[in-house]
C-alpha positions in Angstrom: 8.0 8.4 -47.2 5.0 8.0 -44.7 3.0 10.8 -43.0 2.9 10.7 -39.3 1.6 12.6 -36.6 3.3 13.7 -33.5 1.2 13.5 -30.4 2.1 16.1 -27.6 1.0 15.9 -24.1 -2.5 17.3 -23.4 -1.2 19.6 -21.0 2.4 21.2 -20.6 4.6 19.9 -17.5 3.8 22.1 -14.4 6.8 23.4 -12.8 6.3 23.5 -9.0 8.2 25.7 -6.5 10.3 24.4 -3.7 7.4 25.9 -1.3 4.8 23.8 -3.2 6.8 20.6 -3.0 7.5 21.1 0.7 3.9 21.6 1.1 2.8 18.4 -0.7 5.5 16.3 1.1 4.2 17.8 4.6 0.8 16.7 3.5 2.1 13.3 3.0 3.6 13.1 6.5 0.5 14.4 7.9 -1.5 11.5 6.2 0.8 9.0 7.8 2.7 8.4 4.7 -0.3 7.8 2.4 1.4 9.1 -1.0 -1.5 7.6 -3.1 -4.0 9.9 -1.1 -2.3 12.9 -1.6 -1.3 12.3 -5.3 -5.0 11.5 -6.1 -6.0 14.8 -4.3 -4.1 16.9 -5.9 -4.1 15.1 -9.6 -0.1 14.3 -9.3 1.5 11.2 -10.2 2.5 9.0 -7.3 5.9 8.2 -8.6 6.7 12.0 -8.6 5.9 12.4 -5.2 7.9 9.3 -4.2 10.9 11.1 -6.3 10.5 14.3 -4.1 10.3 12.4 -1.0 13.4 10.5 -1.8 15.2 13.7 -2.8 14.1 15.4 0.4 15.7 12.5 2.4 19.0 12.4 0.3 19.2 16.3 0.7 18.9 15.9 4.6 21.5 13.1 4.9 23.9 15.0 2.7 23.5 18.0 5.1 24.4 15.9 8.0 20.8 15.8 9.4 20.4 12.6 11.7 18.3 9.5 10.3 14.7 10.2 11.0 13.5 8.5 14.2 10.2 6.4 14.7 8.4 6.6 17.8 6.3 3.7 19.3 3.8 3.9 22.1 5.0 3.6 25.6 3.3 2.8 28.8 4.1 4.4 32.1 4.6 2.3 35.3 3.8 3.7 38.8 6.6 1.2 40.2 8.3 -1.7 38.8 7.4 -5.1 40.0 9.9 -6.7 42.7 11.7 -8.9 39.9 12.7 -5.8 37.8 14.1 -3.6 40.5 17.7 -3.0 39.8 20.4 -4.3 42.4 21.6 -0.9 42.8 18.1 0.6 43.8 17.0 0.7 47.4 13.2 -0.1 48.3 11.2 3.2 47.9 13.9 4.5 45.3 12.0 6.0 42.5 15.0 7.0 40.4 13.6 10.2 39.2 14.0 10.4 35.3 14.7 6.8 34.7 13.6 5.1 31.5 13.4 1.5 30.2 13.4 1.2 26.3 12.0 -2.2 25.0 13.1 -2.6 21.4 11.1 -4.8 19.1 13.6 -7.6 19.2 12.9 -7.9 22.9 16.2 -6.1 24.2 15.7 -3.9 26.9 17.7 -1.0 27.9 17.3 1.1 31.0 18.8 4.6 31.5 18.4 7.4 33.9 18.2 11.2 33.5 22.1 11.6 33.8 22.7 9.5 30.5 24.7 11.2 27.9 22.4 11.7 24.9 25.0 11.3 22.4 26.2 8.1 23.7 22.5 6.6 24.1 22.0 7.7 20.5 25.0 5.9 19.2 24.0 2.8 21.3 20.3 2.7 19.8 21.7 3.1 16.2 24.0 0.2 16.8 21.2 -1.7 18.3 19.1 -0.9 15.4 21.5 -2.1 13.0 22.2 -5.4 14.7 18.3 -6.2 15.0 
């Protein structure tokens, strides 16, 4: 029978509280999603942070949280060019609360302040799936 040595980790595994995990995940979000930066700063494996982030997303979806939305920069127009004026609008009609949403695939969607938020949310999700 041969002799052999059992190697143990240099340091025992550290158990982190839910608050510590949440703080590290919030730090990742604040860094624009740069897991590597936060991992290096705290001496943590990147894969551990990715696992925590995936677990947080799965838990949120299981609890019925909506899918996370991403925002894009928008511009504000003082008044639309003549070609973009809706046939229903009259000259000088500013249609308070109107907004035009331009998706990455080139689709444009115009709504006003009276749009049903749940219906708009369903339409945007459907449009995102077909993009």
